RODREN-801003 format. One record per residue: x, z, y of N, C-alpha, C in turn. Coordinates in pm, whole numbers, plus 50000, padded with zeros to 5 digits. Layout:
BEGIN
XZYXZYXZY
...
This chain:
BEGIN
181989168541291182359168741433182279183141485
183279187441558183269200841610182109202741706
181589215341712180429218041794180699214941940
181949217541985182239214642125182159199842152
182599191542056182519177042074181089172242074
180229178741992178809175241991178189178242126
178489190242178177969194142309178469184542416
179769181142408180339172042506179659158442501
179389153342379178729140342366177339140742427
176589151442401175249152742458175329153542610
176289161342656176459163442799176789150442871
177709142742813178099130142877176979119942873
176179120042766175059110742759174039113742867
173899126542902172989130143010173479124943144
174809125343162175369119943286175079105043298
175329097743189175109083343191173629080343212
172749088243151171319086243167170909088443312
171489098843373171149101743512171589090443602
172719084143567173229073243651172359060943641
171719058643525170939046443507169469048643531
169099060743574167689063643593167129057343718
165829059143737165159053143852165539060443979
165379053444091165689059344221164999051344328
165179055844452164619048344562165669039544627
166749036544554167749027344608167229013144605
167629005344704167268991244705168248983544618
168048970344609168918962044526170338961844579
170508964844706171858964944763172548978144746
171858987944686172479000844662172269010744774
171489007344877171249016544986169909023644964
169899037144962168699044344926167699046145038
168109043245160167189044845270167079059145318
168009067845281168019081445332169249083245418
169079090545525170149092345622170549107045620
171819110545619172969101945645173659096445520
173149099245402173889095545282173849080645249
173099072845326173089058445300174499052745313
175299058645401176689054045413177479056445287
177239067945225177909070945099177469061444989
176159059344977175649049944878176229036044898
176319031745022176789018345050178209016345002
179079026045030180469024844985180539024444834
179779033244767179809033544622179269020544563
178189015344620177599003044568178528991144583
179338991144687180208979744715181628981644665
181898992844601183278995944565183878985744469
185168983544483185888975444385186978983444316
187058996144347188039004544277187579019044277
187829025744166187469039844149188689047144094
188979058544149190009067144093189429081044078
189859088043973189369101443947190549110643918
190379123143956191349133043911191139135143762
192019142643699191819145843558190499153143538
189979152243418188689157643381188889171143312
188129181143357188219194443295186879198043233
186909201343104185719205343030185849220142998
185079228443071185189242943055186639247743068
187339241843162188709245943188189759238943106
189359231543002190319224242919190589210442979
191839206142974192239193643037192009181742945
191369171343000191219158442933191739147743029
193029144343022193579134943120192869121543117
192549116243233191919103143242192979092343248
192699081243181193659070243175193289058843268
192009056243283191589045243370190129046943408
189749040843518188359041043563187929026943603
186679023743573186079011143615184759013843685
183999003243710182739004843781181749013443704
181789013043569180759019743490181259031543409
182559033143392183029044143308184499047243335
184879059443298186279063443294186619066643149
187829063743108188249066642971189449076042974
189569083742867190669093242860190919097742718
191559109042705191939114242575190699116142487
190819111942361189719113742267188539104542294
188829092642352187769083142383186679089242470
187079097142566186129103442656185589093142756
184289092542769183669083342862182819091242961
183069089443088182229095543189181939085243297
180769085943352180399076243454181079079443586
181669069543654182259072043784181249070943898
180019067243867179009065343970178299078444001
177959080744126177229092744164175809091844110
175389100844021173999100643974173039102444090
172039094044095171089094344204170419108044216
170149114244101169469127144103170219137744179
171549136744183172339146644256171949146744403
171739134844458171489133744602170019134744637
169149130044550167719129544582166989142044532
167149145244404166389156244346166869169844397
168179171344417168719184244456168709186244607
168589175544680168649176644825170069177944874
170249176945005171589177545062171509183445201
172629187845247172739192445384174169190445431
174329189845561175659188145617176429201045610
177609200345553178459212245543179239214345672
179869203845720180699205045841181259191345875
181769190045995182589178546031184029183446035
184849177745950186239182045940187139170145966
187999171246064188929160546095188249147446127
187059148046186186319135946219185569129846103
185509136645988184789131745871183629141245842
182419135845826181259143945796181239147645648
181209160545620181189165445483179779169945448
179269165445334177929169345291178009176545157
176969184045125176899191044998175489190244943
175349192044813174049193244750173989206644679
172809212744679172629225744617171299226044542
171269233944436170029236444364170099250344304
169139258844340169099272444286170459279444303
171009278144424172289284444457173439279244373
173289267644310174369261644233174669248044293
175939244544306176299232244374176449220744277
176349208644331176499196544250177539187044309
177509185144439178409175444501178869180744636
180139178144668180699181544797181679170544834
181449164044947182359153244985181919146245111
182539134845135182229127345256182589112845240
182349105045345182649090845339183109086045476
183779074645472184219068145595183689053845592
184269044745666183739031145670183989023345542
185119025945475185509017945359185739026145233
185479038945238185789047345123184959060145123
184859066345007184169079044990184999087844899
184879101044916185649110344834184829122944814
184919128944695184109140644668184539147544540
184059159544521184129166544393182689169044349
182479169544217181129172144170181149179244036
179999185044002179879193043881178509190643818
178489189743686177249189143611177149201543523
175949206543506175739218243421174629215343322
174909217243194173909215743088173689229443026
172469234443036172169247542981171379246142852
171889251942746171239251742616171229266142566
170159273242596170159287442569171089294342667
172089301042613173049307942700174289299642726
174339287542669175529279142682175529271842816
176629272542885176799265243010177999256042996
177789243143013178849233243008179019227643149
180209228243203180419223243339181609213843342
181549204643433182629194843452182889193543600
184139193643638184499191943777185599181543788
185499173043888186559163243911186529158744054
187659153644100187719147444230187679132344211
186879125444290186789110844277186839104344415
187279092044414187239084544538186859070144510
186019064644598185549050944590186069043744713
186429031144698186949024144814186869009044795
186909001844906186958987244904187738982545027
187868969445041188518963545158189998967245171
190798961845080192238963945088192868955345198
194048959345241194838951345336196308953145302
197108943045332198548944145311199128954545407
200168961145363200818971045447201738964145547
201948970545663202918965145759204318965045699
205168956445749206538955745698207438965645768
206938971945876207718981945947206778990746029
207329001446086206539010346169205989022246092
205079029646156204489041446096203039042746140
202309051746076200909054146110200559068546077
199679074546158199219088246137197739088346106
197309097946024195929098745979195449113245984
194159115046018193549128346018192209127545947
191889138045871190619138045800190359151145728
189779150245609189339162045536189739161345390
189709172945323189889173645179188799182645121
188449180044996187519188544924188129191444787
187879203344734188459206744605187589216344528
187889217644400187179227144316188169233544219
187989246344192188839253644098188489249343956
189489246843873189229241143741188569251143646
188629263943676187999273943590186719279443649
186729282943776185579289543837184609279743904
185069267443930184299257244000183979261244144
184709270944199184559274044341184939261944424
184229259944534184479248344621185369252044738
186189242444779187059244344894187009232044984
187159234345113187319223445209188529226545297
189059216045359190199218045447190489205545527
191509206445612191979195145691192959186945609
192959173845630193989165345571194689157645683
195999156645672196769148745769197899141745695
198209129645739199209121545672200029113645772
201269111245735202129102345813202739092245717
202469079645742202999068845658204159062045731
205239059845659206389052645711206549039845631
206329028545699206369015645632207779009945635
207968999345562209288993145556209578988645415
210848987045385211258981945254210898991545142
210999004645168210609014845070209639024545138
208379020645151207419028845226207129042145157
206879052345238206529065545188205389071345272
204789082145221203739088845295203849103845271
203719111545378203669126145371202209130445383
201759138845292200359143145286200299158245295
199429163245384199319177745404197839181745406
197519192345333196189198445335196339212445393
195629215245501195749228145569194379234145593
194369246945634193119254145663192149253145545
192659255345424191849254145303191029267045284
189709265445277188809276945276187799275745163
187519286745095186459287344995185119286245066
184309276445029183049273845098182109285945093
182099293044982181149304044963181649317345020
182929320245001183439333545037184229333945166
184729322445211185569322245330187019325645302
187359328745175188749331545140189599319045158
190859320945195191739309645221192739307745108
193269295745099194339292345004195549287545083
196679287845017197899283045080197819268045105
198499263445209198549249145239199189241545122
198819228745112199349220045007200029208045073
201209204545026201929193145082202509184444971
202469171344992203149161644907204049153645000
205299157545010206209151445105206939139645042
207019128645117207779117145073207229110144951
205899110544934205299103544820205589088644833
205969082444723206349068444724205129059344718
205119049344804204089038944797204579028544698
203869027144587204429019844473204189004944474
203279000044558203138985644572202568982344709
202458969644740202078965644875200618968244907
199828971944808198448975844836198348990544875
199448997744860199459011344909199059021844808
199319019744681199049030044581200279038944570
200069052144574201199060944555200859071244447
201879077144387201659086244277202839095644262
202549108544264203529118744229202979125944107
203769127744005203279133843882204119146143850
203449157043822204079169243772203169174843665
203499186543615202689192643510201249194443556
201059198843678199709199943735199819198043885
200479187443924200749185144065200909170244089
199869163744139199939149344161199009145344275
199239133644328198359127644427198319112744400
197159106744414196989092544384195979086844484
196409077344563195499072144665195889058644717
195169054144818195389040844872195059040345021
195639030245087195249026745222194079016945213
193099018845300191899010545293191539004945430
190818993645428190248987845548191208979245628
190678971745724191518963645812192548972345884
193758967245895194838974345962195108987945896
194748989045766194999001445691194449013545766
193199012445811192639022645900192199035345829
192169035445697191779047445623192749050145509
192829062845470193559066845351192609075345267
192589072945135191689080345049192359082344914
192079093644846192709096044718192209108444648
192839111344534192529123244455193829130944431
193709143744392194899151844374194609163444279
195689169444231195619182544168196799190644215
196569203444244197629212644277197379225544199
198049226844086197929238243995196489239443947
195689248744002194339251043954193269245044044
193679236844140192729230544232192789215444215
191639209344184191549194744180190609190344291
190809178044340189939173944449190219159944497
189709157244616189799143944675189939145644826
190399134844891190629135745035190419122145100
190179122345230190069110145308190509112745450
191019102445517191489104045653191429090645726
191279091545858191199079645943192459078446028
192849066146053194069063646132193859067946276
194809075346328194739080046466195739073146557
196819067846499197809060546580198689052146490
């Protein structure tokens, strides 16, 4: 087995171990810490998980499917889709900002980040990174994930607007970014959604990135899943909650992968 595969196997086993370790969560999945109890609750009750592609030291490992306990991809790659408790409890957390009406939180340890994201009533979205140090070796993984529950049928006509936030990470440097998210959904016989990420800023340096847009993304079924695929340009998400009151998903745009969420405004 190649040394990189050995390291990857060890690294992934640590992730799974962290997910199954002890915590102060109750049987219902709520840890009793505020404000992240809302995030825990959504994750504990989720019935669907989606992840952006997986990057191992900058190399792409496309994900094929995700379930409650694992994601699978190229080379029988298994990674846990659940937020390891240690990320939130052991590393601590603080509020990063409120963006588009969504509270964004982050975790830090020794000036190194682990999680950046937020949650709404029916969904959560975030990017995260794990680091395994073995001597001078650093193994890192970054991905955008979203958890959600409470589906609803889409309207047969009309439109809806959404405002919220996006979070992202660079696939090579693991720099973090936040920004505004806004969407306009047009329902009907062939529903579509326009997605825009603006005011994208590097969390650490304040440097900005160009706006990102996915115009006319097709809603592929009545539950509201849409997908645009390019070489490194896609978005995958869903409408969530009663009256489709939330939108949540994951994306990649060239060297930025991430996740987003937004609440219905009209």
